[in-house]
N, C-alpha and C positions, 0 to 999 in steps of 0.2 A: 642143053644148047638153046640159046635165046634166038627167037625169031626176029625178023626185021621189025615187025609190028610191036613186039615187046620192047625192043630197044628204042624205037621211036616214041612209044608211050612213056617210057622211063625218062627219056631226054626231055620230053614236054613237061612232065611233072616236076623234074628238077629245075627247069628254067623258070617255071611259074612260082616256085617256092612251096608247092604242095607236097613235095617229097624232099627229105634231107638226104644228102649223099652219105652213103655208108661204105664207101670204097675202102677196101682193106688193102694194106700194104703187102708186098711180097719182096723177098730178097732173091734176085735171080743171079745164078752163078753159071759160068761156063768153065769147064776144065778140059784142056786139050791133052789127050794121051797120044804122043807121037808114035808113028810107025817106025820101028827100029829094024835095021837089017842085021840080025844076029842069028847064030846057028840054032839056038834053043830059046824061043820066045814064050814067055808066060805073061798073062795079063797082070798088071800091077794091083796090089792092094792099095787103097787110097783112103786117107782119113781127112776130114774137113772139120775144123772147129774154130771157135772164137776164143782168144786169150785176152785177159785184162792187161793193164799197164805193168803189172808185176809178172807177166808171162804165165799166169795161172789159167788153165783151161776153165772157161765159165759156161760154155755151151758146145756140145757135140752136134754137128749138123749132119754129117754123113760118114759112114764107115762102110766102104765097099770092099768085100772080100768074098772068098769062095764059100758062100752060105750053103751050098748043096752037097758039100763033101760029107761022106758017111761018118758017123760018130762025131760030128762037129769038128772034124779034123782041121777045117779051114780056120777055126779060131786059134789053133796052135801057132799059126804063123803071124797072127796079129802083132805079136811082140816085135816083129821086124819093122813095124812102123814105130821106130824107137822113141821119137819125141812124143807122139800121141800116147804111146803105151805108158811112158813114165808119168805124163801129166794127167791122164784120164783113163786110158784103156784098161790098165790092170785092175781098176776098181769097178769096172762095168760088168754087168751080167749080160752076156751076149746071147742072142741078138737083141739089139735095142730097138724097140718098136718105133717105127717112123724115122729111124736113123740108119739102120743096117740095110745093105742091099748088095746085089751081086757085082762082081768085077765088070769092067767095061772094056770093050775092044778099042783099038786105036781109033781116034776121031775126036771131034769136039762134042762134048756132052753138056747139055743144059740141065741144071738141077734147080728147082724152085722151092723156096721155103716160104710158106704163107703165114700171115699173121693169124694167130689163134692155133696154129699147128706147130710153131717153133718158139722156143723160149727166147730166141734172139730179140724179139720185139719187146720183151719185158726187161731187158737189161737197162740199168740206170745210165744216164748220160755220162760220158767219159771217153777215155782213150783206150782203144782196143786194137787187136790185130786179127785179120782173117788169115787162117793158116791152112795150107794144103800140103800133105805129105804123101809121097808115093814110094812104094818099095816093091821090087820085082824079084821073084825067085830066079837065081842064076843071073842076076842083073844088079842094077844099082839102086840107090835110094836118093831122093831129092825132096827138099822142103822149101816152100815159098811162104814168106810172111808179108802181108800187106797191111801196114798200120792205117788206122782211120779214126776219126773222131765221130762219136755217135751222140746226137742230141735227142734221140727218141723218135725222130720223124724225117730227118734229112740225111742223105748219104750220096756223095758224088759217085759216078762210075769210076771204079779203080781197077787197075790191072797190073800184072807182072808177067815176066817171061821166064820160063824155066830153061834149063840148058840141055837136059837129056831125057830124064824120066817123065818130065812134065813139059808141056808147051806153054801156050798162053793161058793164063788164069784171069778171069774177070769176075767182078761182082758189082751189082747195082741194086738200088732200091727203086721200086716202081709201084704204081697202083695196079692192083689185080684187076684186069679187064673183065673178069667174070663175076665180080662182086656186085 
């Protein structure tokens, strides 16, 4: 945690040119998991990835599933994330370090991918899609694709609205305030 004095010193050094900015980029996403009124509710499994213009998965960002089930039984149901499974999942050795995580309850969830920690920032310039797929036991399945153009450093804030298993999904590029 930076103190006010450290922040002020850094700002002064940057303004005089004595220190060069090394601000790292981060991709910030929000994924809304809606609260559903159903008899038997299970948290959805969610996969988040980047596809190239040929719809080939080029970067797994997050795979949220029941990581704590005994005997890795949670992995058995990953194939219900059908698109992700076909494009990338079946060739992965789960859990994926820095990508796998637990399921999330209903609500809006912020997930941040930092430069140096995610291969997203190493992708060449081109046309891509940000893809989020959700699947729920005794429930439905939904996928959102948000096309974008990547030049290596700029990205507008983009969003899409799901219809049942997903709510609003957003992603934007920003400077990491802690760098």
